[in-house]
Every structure is written in structure tokens, then in C-alpha cells.
C-alpha positions in Angstrom: 26.5 29.5 5.6 30.1 30.2 4.7 30.1 27.2 2.4 26.9 28.4 0.7 28.5 31.9 0.2 31.5 30.2 -1.5 29.1 28.7 -4.0 29.0 25.1 -2.8 26.2 23.2 -4.5 23.3 22.1 -2.3 24.1 18.5 -3.0 27.6 18.8 -1.4 26.2 20.7 1.6 23.6 17.9 2.2 26.3 15.2 1.8 28.5 17.1 4.3 25.7 17.5 6.7 24.9 13.8 6.5 28.5 12.8 7.2 28.8 15.2 10.1 25.6 13.9 11.6 26.7 10.3 11.1 30.0 10.9 12.9 28.3 12.8 15.8 25.8 10.1 16.3 28.4 7.3 16.1 30.4 8.9 18.9 27.2 9.6 20.9 26.2 5.9 20.5 29.6 4.7 21.6 29.3 6.7 24.8 25.7 5.6 25.4 26.8 1.9 25.2 29.4 2.5 27.9 26.9 4.1 30.4 25.0 2.1 33.1 21.3 1.8 32.3 20.4 4.2 35.1 22.6 6.9 33.7 21.3 7.0 30.2 19.5 10.0 28.9 16.5 10.1 26.5 18.9 10.6 23.6 21.1 7.7 24.7 18.1 5.4 24.7 17.0 6.8 21.4 20.4 6.1 19.8 20.6 2.7 21.2 17.1 1.9 19.9 18.0 3.1 16.4 21.2 0.9 16.5 19.3 -2.2 17.5 16.5 -1.5 15.0 18.9 -1.2 12.1 20.5 -4.6 12.9 17.3 -6.0 11.5 16.6 -9.1 13.7 13.6 -10.0 15.7 15.5 -9.9 19.0 17.1 -6.5 18.2 13.7 -5.1 17.2 12.3 -6.1 20.6 15.2 -4.3 22.3 14.7 -1.3 20.1 11.1 -1.0 21.2 12.2 -1.1 24.8 14.8 1.6 24.2 12.3 3.9 22.4 9.9 3.4 25.3 12.6 4.4 27.7 13.4 7.5 25.6 9.8 8.6 25.5 9.4 8.0 29.3 12.3 10.3 29.9 11.1 12.8 27.3 7.5 12.6 26.2 8.0 15.3 23.6 10.8 13.4 21.7 9.3 13.5 18.1 12.0 11.3 16.5 11.6 8.6 19.2 7.9 8.4 18.3 8.8 8.1 14.6 11.3 5.4 15.2 9.0 3.5 17.6 6.4 3.6 14.7 9.1 1.8 12.6 9.6 -0.8 15.2 5.9 -1.5 15.8 5.4 -1.7 12.0 7.5 -4.9 12.0 4.7 -6.7 13.9 2.8 -6.3 10.6 5.6 -6.6 7.9 7.7 -9.2 9.7 5.2 -10.6 12.3 7.5 -9.7 15.1 6.1 -8.7 18.5 2.8 -7.7 20.0 0.3 -6.2 19.4 -0.1 -7.5 15.9 -2.7 -7.1 13.1 -5.0 -4.1 13.3 -3.9 -3.3 16.8 -0.3 -2.9 15.6 -1.5 -0.7 12.6 -3.5 1.5 15.0 -0.6 1.9 17.4 1.9 2.6 14.6 -0.4 5.3 13.3 -0.9 6.9 16.7 2.9 7.0 17.2 3.5 8.4 13.7 0.9 11.1 14.1 2.3 12.1 17.5 5.7 12.5 15.9 4.3 14.8 13.2 2.3 16.8 15.8 5.5 17.5 17.7 7.6 18.1 14.6 5.4 19.0 11.7 8.2 20.0 9.4 10.4 17.0 10.1 11.1 14.9 6.9 11.7 11.9 9.2 8.4 12.1 10.9 6.4 12.9 7.8 8.0 10.0 5.9 7.2 7.6 8.7 3.6 8.8 8.8 3.3 8.3 5.0 4.5 4.7 5.3 2.1 3.9 8.2 -0.8 5.4 6.2 0.0 2.8 3.5 -0.5 0.0 6.1 -4.0 1.5 6.5 -4.5 1.7 2.7 -5.0 5.4 3.0 -3.3 5.9 -0.3 -4.0 9.4 -1.3 -3.1 10.8 2.1 0.0 8.6 2.1 1.2 10.0 -1.2 0.5 13.6 -0.2 2.4 13.2 3.1 5.3 11.5 1.3 5.6 14.4 -1.1 5.3 16.9 1.7 8.2 15.2 3.5 10.3 15.7 0.4 9.4 19.4 0.2 10.1 20.8 3.7 13.3 22.5 2.7 15.2 20.7 5.4 17.9 18.1 4.8 16.4 14.8 3.8 18.5 11.7 4.6 18.3 8.6 2.5 16.3 6.6 5.1 13.5 9.1 4.8 13.7 9.1 1.1 13.4 5.3 1.2 10.2 5.6 3.2 8.8 8.1 0.6 10.0 6.0 -2.3 8.4 2.9 -1.0 5.1 4.8 -0.6 5.3 6.3 -4.1 6.2 2.9 -5.7 3.4 1.0 -4.0 0.9 3.7 -4.9 1.7 3.6 -8.6 4.3 6.4 -8.9 7.4 4.2 -9.5 9.2 6.6 -11.8 8.9 9.3 -9.2 10.3 6.9 -6.6 13.3 6.1 -8.7 14.2 9.8 -8.9 13.8 10.1 -5.1 16.2 7.2 -4.4 18.7 8.1 -7.1 19.1 11.6 -5.6 19.3 10.2 -2.1 22.0 7.7 -2.9 24.0 10.2 -4.8 24.0 12.4 -1.7 24.9 9.4 0.6 26.9 7.0 -1.5 27.9 5.0 1.6 24.3 4.4 2.8 23.3 1.0 4.0 22.8 -1.6 1.3 19.1 -2.0 2.1 18.4 1.3 0.4 19.7 -0.1 -2.9 16.9 -2.7 -2.6 14.4 0.2 -2.4 15.7 1.6 -5.6 15.7 -1.9 -7.1 12.0 -2.4 -6.3 11.1 1.1 -7.7 13.0 0.2 -10.9 11.2 -3.1 -11.2 7.8 -1.5 -10.8 8.8 1.2 -13.3 9.5 -1.6 -15.9 13.3 -1.1 -15.9 14.2 -4.8 -15.4 17.9 -4.9 -16.1 18.6 -1.8 -13.9 16.5 -3.4 -11.1 18.4 -6.6 -11.3 21.7 -4.8 -10.9 20.6 -3.0 -7.8 18.9 -6.0 -6.2 21.8 -8.4 -6.9 24.2 -5.9 -5.4 22.1 -5.7 -2.3 21.6 -9.4 -1.9 25.3 -10.1 -2.1 25.8 -7.8 0.9 22.6 -8.6 2.9 22.0 -12.3 2.6 19.3 -12.3 5.3 17.3 -9.3 4.0 14.0 -10.8 2.8 12.5 -7.7 1.0 15.5 -7.7 -1.3 15.0 -11.4 -2.2 11.3 -10.8 -2.7 11.9 -8.3 -5.5 14.9 -10.2 -6.8 12.8 -13.3 -7.3 10.3 -11.3 -9.4 13.0 -9.7 -11.4 14.8 -12.9 -12.2 11.6 -14.7 -13.1 10.5 -11.9 -15.4 13.9 -12.0 -17.0 13.5 -15.8 -17.7 16.5 -16.6 -15.5 14.7 -19.5 -13.7 17.7 -21.3 -12.2 18.8 -18.1 -10.5 15.2 -17.3 -9.6 14.9 -20.8 -8.0 18.0 -20.1 -5.9 16.7 -16.7 -4.8 13.3 -18.1 -3.9 14.9 -20.7 -1.6 16.5 -17.8 0.2 13.3 -15.9 0.3 11.4 -18.9 1.8 14.1 -19.4 4.3 13.5 -15.9 5.6 9.8 -15.5 4.9 7.9 -18.8 4.6 4.7 -17.3 3.1 5.7 -14.1 1.3 2.7 -13.7 -0.9 -0.3 -14.9 1.2 -2.3 -11.8 0.4 -2.0 -8.1 -0.5 -1.7 -5.6 2.4 0.1 -8.2 4.5 3.7 -9.0 5.2 5.9 -7.6 2.4 3.0 -7.0 0.0 1.6 -3.5 0.0 0.3 -2.5 -3.5 -2.5 0.0 -4.3 -3.3 -2.0 -7.5 -4.1 -5.7 -7.1 -2.6 -6.2 -10.5 0.8 -5.3 -9.1 0.4 -7.8 -6.2 -0.7 -10.5 -8.7 2.4 -9.7 -10.8 4.7 -10.4 -7.7 2.7 -13.3 -6.5 2.7 -15.1 -9.9 6.5 -14.6 -10.2 7.2 -16.0 -6.8 4.9 -19.0 -7.4 6.6 -19.7 -10.7 10.0 -19.5 -9.2 9.0 -21.7 -6.3 7.4 -24.3 -8.6 10.6 -24.4 -10.7 12.8 -24.9 -7.6 10.5 -27.0 -5.4 7.7 -28.4 -7.5 4.0 -27.4 -7.9 2.5 -25.0 -5.4 -0.4 -26.1 -3.2 -3.6 -24.2 -4.2 -4.0 -23.2 -0.5 -1.0 -20.9 -0.7 -2.9 -18.5 -2.9 -4.3 -15.2 -1.7 -6.5 -15.3 1.4 
């Protein structure tokens, strides 16, 4: 409040809140890792779950789900733990990691996300997570409305939640809006994880801003060599720019991480409201793969 009275702009206040929150959580996580399992609180398990989830591997995702389950067993009203567990369950769909999978995973993720919002209806984190899970169910109008609600709660919105909302808006056909959401978030948190620059890159690509998209996606790929969603968009951007040698190298990395990235819409990394957008991405990946590896088998088309 004192900072607000001195005339600090809201952007600086949000950046300060983000940094304070990050430092507090870092110290709490350090202490949680030193505790015996039997001594961990719900918050300890929650922080450990987040840490493992953000490492981005299949093994860490499984550990994250275990940690979130423990957090919820200790505190069944822990809204943020439900939201993050929805993230982890989602990877059974987007990465094919863990069980249940398919429709059962979609249903579980939706139940978790709705429970989070029921417990914390004005939480940007919980609303943003629900919006993304609604995309998995192709409930597009509801997803967009919830994403916009997450951005209008009046509470601090960290870049991870902005990324959820931007992904929803981009996939639903509101790419320019998504670009604004991510640019604002990254301005407030300039040291955010590199993966969030890939979200901006995808939004720019879908908004038709090819050169700007390439700059963001190449920056991210240089720092996250095992992050498939970045390579997915990068392959498309390089192909559309006519840079086929680079696109061929990028598609090899993509196929190393995701052997069948464009099997069909609403599966894996492909979630587009308009089939034309899916076909745009699919065609670019197929062209890059053909350039790098030879003609593509007909069976690798959409299911």
C-alpha cells in the first residue's frame, strides 16, 4: 500500500510481488526437500510437485502427480494443488505420459480444474487452468470466456497463468489478443522460464507475424533443446519462411521428442478450433520432414 501511495505504477508492483513470491517459494521448497517424507506438510508436497512438474520430464511428471495427491490428502481444500494436478494429468493427453489417458484423462483433468475454481473462484491460476482443460474438451466458447475472466480478476496474474490464457486464445482464433497477454506478462517477469517465450512465439505465428515469431522461438529452442512444443512451432515458422535447411534440422529435433506430432487435431500438441490452422501446421511439418528425411507415408496423415 505504501508503494502505491508513492505513485509506483502497477506494473512495478506486480513485478515486485512476483519476485517476492518467487524468493519465498524458493526458500520454502529448499526446506521441503530437506524434510523426511513423514514430516512434510500439504504445502511442502505442493511445492515439491510444482518443482518436479516444471522439470518437464515423464519421470518428474509422475512424481509431481504423487506429490499433488499427497498435498490433497493432507488438505482436501487446497485449490492450487487441484489446479496443478490438472496440469499434470493433462500431460497424459498432450505428452501421452501416465494413466488414465484419452477421454478418461480429459474427464479427470476437468474435474480437478473445476474443483480448483469451486474452491477459489477468483484465482487467476485456477481459472486459467480450467480454461485450458476446456480446450481439451473442445468447449471453445466457454474456454475463451474463462480465460478472459482469469485476466480480469483484479488479482496479480503471473506469467504461467497468462501463458495458459494465451494458449487458449491463440488456439481459439484470437492470436493478436494472445500476443498482448504474453507481452505484458513477460514485461512484468523478464526472467520467466524460456518456455513462456515459445507461447509468445506460437501466438505471433498464428497472428501472421512470422519474423517476430521466429525470433522468440529460436531464442527458446537455444535454451530448451528438449522442449517439443517450441520445435513444433519453429518447424512451421521456418518452413513458411522458406528456410528449409533449418526447418529440416528443427523437424529432426521435433521427431526425436514427439514421433508423431501431427497425427490429428485435438491430440498431442495440436489443439486448434479451426481445422484450417491444424492443416497449416500439419502441412508445414510434413514439408519439413520430407525435405529432411524423404517423402512422408500417406498413413501419417490425420486420423
